RODO-2510 file (C-alpha; in nm, 4 decimals, decimal comma):
residues 429
     n   res          X          Y          Z
     1     x    -9,5432    13,9550     5,9480
     2     x    -9,2271    14,1307     6,0244
     3     x    -9,1747    14,4880     6,0155
     4     x    -8,7669    14,4869     6,0502
     5     x    -8,7580    14,5595     6,4012
     6     x    -8,5960    14,3764     6,7066
     7     x    -8,8480    14,2085     6,9104
     8     x    -8,8695    14,4740     7,2354
     9     x    -8,8805    14,7561     6,9712
    10     x    -9,1540    14,5817     6,8191
    11     x    -9,3468    14,5492     7,0996
    12     x    -9,3105    14,9022     7,2070
    13     x    -9,4057    15,0308     6,8660
    14     x    -9,6965    14,8028     6,8449
    15     x    -9,8232    14,9551     7,1989
    16     x    -9,7804    15,3121     7,0585
    17     x    -9,9811    15,2422     6,7397
    18     x   -10,2775    15,0845     6,9618
    19     x   -10,2640    15,4179     7,1767
    20     x   -10,2734    15,6353     6,8976
    21     x   -10,5406    15,4528     6,7068
    22     x   -10,7397    15,3946     6,9641
    23     x   -10,7259    15,7721     7,0717
    24     x   -10,8025    15,8783     6,7458
    25     x   -11,1342    15,6689     6,7398
    26     x   -11,2080    15,7938     7,0808
    27     x   -11,1705    16,1442     6,9899
    28     x   -11,3610    16,1518     6,6574
    29     x   -11,6552    15,9782     6,8155
    30     x   -11,6603    16,2124     7,0945
    31     x   -11,6443    16,5357     6,8908
    32     x   -11,8835    16,4598     6,6122
    33     x   -12,1778    16,2507     6,5941
    34     x   -12,2294    16,1739     6,9656
    35     x   -12,1963    16,5406     7,0568
    36     x   -12,2849    16,7747     6,8031
    37     x   -12,6378    16,7774     6,8902
    38     x   -12,5517    16,9269     7,1995
    39     x   -12,3629    17,2244     7,0598
    40     x   -12,6201    17,2598     6,7767
    41     x   -12,8727    17,3346     7,0373
    42     x   -12,6638    17,6299     7,1810
    43     x   -12,5868    17,7520     6,8377
    44     x   -12,9183    17,7429     6,7093
    45     x   -13,0443    17,9679     7,0193
    46     x   -12,7850    18,2306     6,9669
    47     x   -12,7922    18,2407     6,5747
    48     x   -13,1341    18,2270     6,5096
    49     x   -13,1206    17,9278     6,2540
    50     x   -13,4159    17,7076     6,1708
    51     x   -13,4211    17,3621     6,3354
    52     x   -13,4252    17,2093     5,9823
    53     x   -13,1072    17,3923     5,8791
    54     x   -12,9606    17,2434     6,2060
    55     x   -13,0652    16,9099     6,1083
    56     x   -12,9125    16,9350     5,7484
    57     x   -12,5867    17,0350     5,9078
    58     x   -12,6027    16,7101     6,0941
    59     x   -12,6853    16,5331     5,7786
    60     x   -12,4163    16,6487     5,5905
    61     x   -12,1836    16,5359     5,8646
    62     x   -12,3114    16,1688     5,8336
    63     x   -12,3300    16,1785     5,4312
    64     x   -11,9647    16,3197     5,4117
    65     x   -11,8357    16,0500     5,6328
    66     x   -12,0202    15,7756     5,4446
    67     x   -11,8998    15,9386     5,0974
    68     x   -11,5426    15,9661     5,1894
    69     x   -11,5298    15,6146     5,3022
    70     x   -11,3513    15,4790     4,9970
    71     x   -11,0640    15,7545     5,0485
    72     x   -10,8773    15,6002     5,3082
    73     x   -10,7436    15,3003     5,1388
    74     x   -10,6607    15,5378     4,8334
    75     x   -10,4541    15,7851     5,0436
    76     x   -10,2906    15,4844     5,2545
    77     x   -10,1525    15,3419     4,9166
    78     x   -10,0349    15,7078     4,7927
    79     x    -9,8737    15,8352     5,1425
    80     x    -9,9034    15,5444     5,3996
    81     x   -10,1118    15,5119     5,6894
    82     x    -9,9318    15,7722     5,9170
    83     x    -9,9807    16,0475     5,6863
    84     x   -10,3405    15,9589     5,6240
    85     x   -10,4471    15,9732     5,9807
    86     x   -10,2577    16,3130     5,9944
    87     x   -10,4196    16,4208     5,7196
    88     x   -10,7477    16,3489     5,8515
    89     x   -10,6667    16,5467     6,1921
    90     x   -10,5748    16,8334     5,9650
    91     x   -10,9136    16,8383     5,7871
    92     x   -11,0879    16,7672     6,1538
    93     x   -10,9025    17,0820     6,2942
    94     x   -10,9874    17,2771     5,9940
    95     x   -11,3547    17,1983     6,0233
    96     x   -11,3579    17,2708     6,4087
    97     x   -11,1757    17,6208     6,3110
    98     x   -11,4309    17,7081     6,0760
    99     x   -11,7085    17,6182     6,3063
   100     x   -11,5514    17,8366     6,5691
   101     x   -11,5838    18,1453     6,3385
   102     x   -11,8959    18,1229     6,1754
   103     x   -12,1718    18,3576     6,1342
   104     x   -12,3572    18,2294     5,8253
   105     x   -12,5108    17,8830     5,7941
   106     x   -12,3191    17,8195     5,4790
   107     x   -11,9766    17,7937     5,6403
   108     x   -12,1177    17,5888     5,8904
   109     x   -12,2441    17,3306     5,6602
   110     x   -11,8619    17,3346     5,5069
   111     x   -11,7599    17,2885     5,8497
   112     x   -11,9716    16,9887     5,9341
   113     x   -11,8887    16,8398     5,5838
   114     x   -11,5032    16,8487     5,6758
   115     x   -11,5767    16,6773     5,9995
   116     x   -11,7145    16,4083     5,8174
   117     x   -11,4301    16,3688     5,5814
   118     x   -11,1771    16,4113     5,8650
   119     x   -11,3616    16,1423     6,0652
   120     x   -11,3561    15,8610     5,7719
   121     x   -10,9754    15,9490     5,7359
   122     x   -10,8769    15,9041     6,0951
   123     x   -11,1183    15,5904     6,1859
   124     x   -11,2006    15,3195     6,1506
   125     x   -11,0391    15,1779     5,8152
   126     x   -10,6770    15,3019     5,8584
   127     x   -10,6605    15,1829     6,2418
   128     x   -10,8159    14,8372     6,1617
   129     x   -10,5415    14,7943     5,9087
   130     x   -10,2737    14,8940     6,1557
   131     x   -10,3961    14,6718     6,4148
   132     x   -10,4352    14,3842     6,1790
   133     x   -10,0806    14,3982     6,0389
   134     x    -9,9124    14,5086     6,4116
   135     x   -10,1108    14,2397     6,5708
   136     x   -10,1409    13,9186     6,3364
   137     x   -10,2274    13,6961     6,5822
   138     x   -10,4330    13,8637     6,8293
   139     x   -10,5872    14,1161     6,5753
   140     x   -10,9519    14,0278     6,6517
   141     x   -10,9011    14,0924     7,0145
   142     x   -10,7005    14,4247     6,9529
   143     x   -10,9633    14,5465     6,6887
   144     x   -11,2294    14,4405     6,9662
   145     x   -11,0416    14,6872     7,2348
   146     x   -11,0282    14,9493     6,9503
   147     x   -11,3951    14,9871     6,8750
   148     x   -11,4444    14,9627     7,2708
   149     x   -11,2434    15,2977     7,2784
   150     x   -11,4506    15,4294     7,0064
   151     x   -11,7762    15,3187     7,2212
   152     x   -11,6126    15,5210     7,5277
   153     x   -11,5607    15,8189     7,3137
   154     x   -11,9437    15,7959     7,2506
   155     x   -12,0205    15,7924     7,6109
   156     x   -11,7767    16,0679     7,7246
   157     x   -11,8114    16,2915     7,4424
   158     x   -12,1440    16,4819     7,5515
   159     x   -12,0450    16,5097     7,8861
   160     x   -11,7078    16,6555     7,7925
   161     x   -11,8869    16,9137     7,5464
   162     x   -12,1502    16,9888     7,8190
   163     x   -11,8853    17,0715     8,0725
   164     x   -11,7051    17,3082     7,8251
   165     x   -12,0169    17,4914     7,7082
   166     x   -12,2040    17,4967     8,0500
   167     x   -11,8866    17,6186     8,2248
   168     x   -11,8052    17,8848     7,9689
   169     x   -12,1022    17,9460     7,7951
   170     x   -11,9419    17,9665     7,4701
   171     x   -11,9809    17,7283     7,1899
   172     x   -11,7107    17,9172     7,0013
   173     x   -11,4707    17,7898     7,2450
   174     x   -11,5610    17,4438     7,2450
   175     x   -11,4855    17,4394     6,8728
   176     x   -11,1450    17,6222     6,9109
   177     x   -11,0610    17,3457     7,2070
   178     x   -11,1555    17,0759     6,9587
   179     x   -10,9475    17,2106     6,6855
   180     x   -10,6585    17,2400     6,9097
   181     x   -10,6971    16,8825     7,0280
   182     x   -10,7233    16,7491     6,6843
   183     x   -10,3716    16,9365     6,5803
   184     x   -10,2367    16,7323     6,9134
   185     x   -10,3688    16,4154     6,8069
   186     x   -10,2144    16,4731     6,4675
   187     x    -9,8737    16,5291     6,6213
   188     x    -9,9318    16,2042     6,8414
   189     x    -9,9918    15,9985     6,5157
   190     x    -9,7047    16,1463     6,3495
   191     x    -9,4900    16,0186     6,6487
   192     x    -9,6527    15,6738     6,7422
   193     x    -9,7875    15,5476     6,4003
   194     x    -9,5860    15,3524     6,1481
   195     x    -9,6880    15,0849     5,8960
   196     x    -9,5975    14,7108     5,9562
   197     x    -9,6815    14,6459     5,6073
   198     x    -9,6563    14,8966     5,3137
   199     x   -10,0061    14,9289     5,1638
   200     x    -9,9746    14,8159     4,7998
   201     x   -10,3470    14,7891     4,7188
   202     x   -10,6982    14,8879     4,8164
   203     x   -10,7823    14,5270     4,8488
   204     x   -10,5166    14,4807     5,1038
   205     x   -10,6709    14,7399     5,3162
   206     x   -11,0424    14,6232     5,2800
   207     x   -10,9053    14,2507     5,3687
   208     x   -10,7054    14,3644     5,6860
   209     x   -10,8226    14,1485     5,9764
   210     x   -10,9632    13,8592     5,7654
   211     x   -10,6552    13,7036     5,6402
   212     x   -10,6241    13,4330     5,9028
   213     x   -10,9651    13,3212     5,8271
   214     x   -10,9039    13,1551     5,4969
   215     x   -11,1368    13,1528     5,2148
   216     x   -11,4930    13,0815     5,3304
   217     x   -11,7322    12,9098     5,1119
   218     x   -12,0831    13,0284     5,0486
   219     x   -12,3668    12,8496     4,8580
   220     x   -12,4744    13,1980     4,7716
   221     x   -12,3543    13,4763     4,5181
   222     x   -12,3877    13,8238     4,6179
   223     x   -12,6624    13,8711     4,3343
   224     x   -12,8321    13,5956     4,4223
   225     x   -12,8414    13,6989     4,8088
   226     x   -12,9282    14,0581     4,7141
   227     x   -13,2552    13,9371     4,5476
   228     x   -13,3823    13,7503     4,8639
   229     x   -13,6703    13,8743     5,0889
   230     x   -13,4405    13,7931     5,3992
   231     x   -13,1856    14,0733     5,2909
   232     x   -13,4294    14,3015     5,1716
   233     x   -13,6389    14,3026     5,5044
   234     x   -13,3080    14,3307     5,7104
   235     x   -13,1638    14,5909     5,4952
   236     x   -13,5023    14,7985     5,5276
   237     x   -13,5095    14,7390     5,8905
   238     x   -13,1385    14,8464     5,9508
   239     x   -13,2360    15,1719     5,7359
   240     x   -13,4909    15,2387     5,9893
   241     x   -13,2945    15,1843     6,2818
   242     x   -13,0042    15,4095     6,1433
   243     x   -13,2595    15,6851     6,0420
   244     x   -13,3858    15,6943     6,3924
   245     x   -13,0486    15,6705     6,5564
   246     x   -12,9419    15,9373     6,3499
   247     x   -13,2352    16,1525     6,4049
   248     x   -13,2078    16,0921     6,7917
   249     x   -12,8625    16,2073     6,8130
   250     x   -12,9381    16,5500     6,6405
   251     x   -13,2745    16,5983     6,8520
   252     x   -13,2454    16,4531     7,1981
   253     x   -13,0618    16,7327     7,3745
   254     x   -13,3002    16,9891     7,2114
   255     x   -13,6050    16,7658     7,3091
   256     x   -13,5239    16,7063     7,6751
   257     x   -13,4193    17,0901     7,6937
   258     x   -13,7664    17,1743     7,5877
   259     x   -13,8938    16,9815     7,9070
   260     x   -13,7578    17,2882     8,0996
   261     x   -13,4509    17,1815     8,2808
   262     x   -13,1842    17,3058     8,0036
   263     x   -12,9567    17,1125     7,8070
   264     x   -12,7316    16,9758     8,0849
   265     x   -12,9686    16,6747     8,1227
   266     x   -12,9760    16,6041     7,7336
   267     x   -12,5678    16,5598     7,7620
   268     x   -12,6219    16,2892     8,0278
   269     x   -12,9250    16,1224     7,8251
   270     x   -12,6845    16,1106     7,5211
   271     x   -12,4098    15,9538     7,7343
   272     x   -12,6492    15,7118     7,8513
   273     x   -12,7850    15,6046     7,5224
   274     x   -12,4093    15,5192     7,4077
   275     x   -12,3481    15,3371     7,7233
   276     x   -12,6500    15,1194     7,7228
   277     x   -12,5882    15,0580     7,3325
   278     x   -12,2173    14,9535     7,4084
   279     x   -12,3095    14,7271     7,6823
   280     x   -12,6202    14,5670     7,4891
   281     x   -12,3972    14,4996     7,1903
   282     x   -12,1488    14,3190     7,4240
   283     x   -12,4255    14,1077     7,5802
   284     x   -12,5829    14,0271     7,2413
   285     x   -12,2778    13,8979     7,0993
   286     x   -12,2470    13,6130     7,3583
   287     x   -12,6371    13,5708     7,3677
   288     x   -12,6746    13,5043     6,9971
   289     x   -12,4744    13,1864     7,0523
   290     x   -12,7379    13,0522     7,2683
   291     x   -13,0518    13,2245     7,1275
   292     x   -13,1933    13,2741     6,7907
   293     x   -13,0467    13,5951     6,6514
   294     x   -13,3746    13,6656     6,4842
   295     x   -13,5628    13,6941     6,8050
   296     x   -13,2918    13,9078     6,9618
   297     x   -13,3373    14,1324     6,6546
   298     x   -13,6991    14,1488     6,6871
   299     x   -13,6713    14,2176     7,0395
   300     x   -13,4236    14,5159     6,9709
   301     x   -13,6689    14,6593     6,7472
   302     x   -13,9502    14,6378     6,9831
   303     x   -13,7688    14,7872     7,2605
   304     x   -13,6459    15,0793     7,0510
   305     x   -14,0001    15,1369     6,9381
   306     x   -14,1234    15,1512     7,2809
   307     x   -13,8350    15,3793     7,3967
   308     x   -13,9349    15,6233     7,1211
   309     x   -14,3243    15,5994     7,2303
   310     x   -14,1959    15,6939     7,5875
   311     x   -13,9897    15,9787     7,4800
   312     x   -14,2923    16,1253     7,2717
   313     x   -14,4939    16,1138     7,5950
   314     x   -14,2347    16,2003     7,8444
   315     x   -14,3370    16,5141     8,0436
   316     x   -14,0306    16,4784     8,2713
   317     x   -13,6775    16,4858     8,2347
   318     x   -13,6198    16,1587     8,4379
   319     x   -13,8337    15,9654     8,2137
   320     x   -13,7058    16,1101     7,8862
   321     x   -13,3495    15,9905     8,0279
   322     x   -13,4649    15,6283     8,1116
   323     x   -13,6218    15,6084     7,7515
   324     x   -13,2801    15,7252     7,5898
   325     x   -13,1078    15,4567     7,7962
   326     x   -13,3938    15,1951     7,6660
   327     x   -13,3451    15,3192     7,3407
   328     x   -12,9561    15,2696     7,3461
   329     x   -13,0184    14,9050     7,4743
   330     x   -13,2514    14,8257     7,2013
   331     x   -13,0116    14,9934     6,9320
   332     x   -12,7260    14,7720     7,0390
   333     x   -12,9299    14,4529     7,0509
   334     x   -13,0807    14,5091     6,6931
   335     x   -12,7708    14,6316     6,5136
   336     x   -12,5443    14,3756     6,6235
   337     x   -12,7963    14,0943     6,5651
   338     x   -12,8620    14,2140     6,2073
   339     x   -12,4888    14,1626     6,1405
   340     x   -12,4949    13,8267     6,2554
   341     x   -12,8177    13,7089     6,0719
   342     x   -12,6514    13,8432     5,7680
   343     x   -12,3589    13,6217     5,8481
   344     x   -12,5570    13,3249     5,9144
   345     x   -12,8083    13,3603     5,6390
   346     x   -12,5643    13,4131     5,3677
   347     x   -12,2361    13,2528     5,4933
   348     x   -11,8859    13,4141     5,5902
   349     x   -11,7801    13,4045     5,2227
   350     x   -11,9846    13,6997     5,1161
   351     x   -12,0949    13,8242     5,4683
   352     x   -11,8814    14,1448     5,4192
   353     x   -12,0277    14,2342     5,0839
   354     x   -12,3645    14,1708     5,2310
   355     x   -12,2886    14,4097     5,5123
   356     x   -12,1528    14,6540     5,2798
   357     x   -12,4775    14,6664     5,0730
   358     x   -12,7031    14,6978     5,3953
   359     x   -12,4817    14,9788     5,5034
   360     x   -12,4992    15,1531     5,1731
   361     x   -12,8766    15,1452     5,2055
   362     x   -12,8596    15,2800     5,5355
   363     x   -12,7223    15,6204     5,3981
   364     x   -13,0663    15,7070     5,3427
   365     x   -13,0757    15,7874     5,7031
   366     x   -12,9102    16,1305     5,6705
   367     x   -13,2393    16,2611     5,5759
   368     x   -13,3888    16,2024     5,9300
   369     x   -13,2342    16,4849     6,1216
   370     x   -13,3532    16,7170     5,8226
   371     x   -13,7277    16,5978     5,8579
   372     x   -13,7329    16,6106     6,2308
   373     x   -13,5975    16,9839     6,2452
   374     x   -13,8780    17,0935     5,9564
   375     x   -14,1293    16,9307     6,1659
   376     x   -13,9896    17,1152     6,4946
   377     x   -13,9873    17,4135     6,2932
   378     x   -14,3720    17,3807     6,1972
   379     x   -14,5055    17,2354     6,5177
   380     x   -14,2672    17,3864     6,7621
   381     x   -14,1452    17,0662     6,9113
   382     x   -13,9975    16,7389     6,8142
   383     x   -14,2983    16,5335     6,9450
   384     x   -14,4602    16,4365     6,6191
   385     x   -14,1035    16,3337     6,4946
   386     x   -14,0603    16,0991     6,7691
   387     x   -14,4027    15,9463     6,7259
   388     x   -14,3183    15,9082     6,3466
   389     x   -13,9954    15,7113     6,4583
   390     x   -14,1872    15,5209     6,7074
   391     x   -14,4366    15,3989     6,4349
   392     x   -14,1435    15,3171     6,1761
   393     x   -14,0007    15,1295     6,4476
   394     x   -14,3136    14,9411     6,5392
   395     x   -14,3507    14,8831     6,1382
   396     x   -14,0168    14,7310     6,1320
   397     x   -14,0839    14,5132     6,4170
   398     x   -14,4183    14,3729     6,2523
   399     x   -14,2399    14,3205     5,9189
   400     x   -13,9763    14,1225     6,0821
   401     x   -14,1942    13,9186     6,2729
   402     x   -14,4259    13,8219     6,0053
   403     x   -14,1605    13,7988     5,7009
   404     x   -13,8175    13,7898     5,8111
   405     x   -13,7063    13,3939     5,7705
   406     x   -13,3754    13,2278     5,6810
   407     x   -13,3652    13,1822     5,3013
   408     x   -13,3778    12,8582     5,1168
   409     x   -13,0552    12,7580     4,9868
   410     x   -13,0202    12,8385     4,6192
   411     x   -13,0193    12,5837     4,3459
   412     x   -12,6766    12,4155     4,2844
   413     x   -12,5479    12,5365     3,9746
   414     x   -12,4462    12,2764     3,7033
   415     x   -12,0846    12,1992     3,6942
   416     x   -11,9821    12,3579     4,0370
   417     x   -12,0451    12,1122     4,3034
   418     x   -11,7264    12,1708     4,4551
   419     x   -11,7979    12,5257     4,5475
   420     x   -12,0648    12,3804     4,7964
   421     x   -11,8517    12,1399     4,9653
   422     x   -11,7945    12,2447     5,3285
   423     x   -12,0240    12,5398     5,3105
   424     x   -12,2609    12,5992     5,5861
   425     x   -12,6068    12,5788     5,4949
   426     x   -12,8725    12,7629     5,6970
   427     x   -13,2089    12,5777     5,6794
   428     x   -13,5236    12,7784     5,6092
   429     x   -13,7546    12,7980     5,8939
***
């Protein structure tokens, strides 16, 4: 795939693209989902908001991020990838700036909504397309490095925010620093990013990174696969996991602060959660080559349930921190193995569609922080919400143990024997 540049210049440009794209993912992960819970803790205390309202602001961030996900390919086709990412940086900077000036809750809702939209415009869709087209022979490896950069943002974000707020005592200054940083990221993107291949269609962006795989046969149609108990169970379990993960990100700092040592240990716990989740995903990918992913999926659910129960009963910061790390490990195990099960059960030909369908269902997770906040307003703490989370995960574990099985192959449709040739069948257990 030629970009029309000389070889040395192409190598230099591709390195700049990789740097800017990875920095963008690091930044948006560090400044939004993984660290918002810390900032919310200090904002709620100063502004006198209800915990349910704080949870709603977190939910709006996730909802906006999900609803805006179809937008990047459309913008990339219209104005190019570089300007799409730059636009995302401007939207982020606007959201952060509004957050630094707010006195009323409604404005903060608008700010977190803008943060969610900005997240989608910066990562990951535009960057994956860039890396797939700039590194056609090594795209899988480079995309892997890119997602590692995003994971590193999740680890570093709470510590960075904790340092700024801890040293200055000002959450407004934090948001102002983030707004300035978003503008700097936008300038870096303008300098470093170029399209190797002009975007001419939305499907071109959606298929980035998969072209080299060739057409993959599958014995399933998407409609058939959606009706199987296997998919329904996986989608429900993934929704439970995502609900608990989203809720935990929104309340962990406040819950640990309630144990009596302030918010700083909560930032450490949040970073350990992200670190353990990242490590578990890396190990799970290799482990699934030797162990049935179903067993790993069930084990991950069980570990998360145990961690939530431990967090619910924890009376000491150290125990709560260990529980957070344990939860991160279970999250990494369950989330990655669930995606591998979708691939193995339904084939590579429709794995992307099945993953998209399951991810759409998990959008219901945005209601988790609202519910947990409401519970805290009524009871004075997050303990009951953590107990409910533990029970939900225990139920998902039991459901998977009892009913999750590889689906039986669908009947061969008359006149289409060729569609099955070379397709991998997954026998029912």
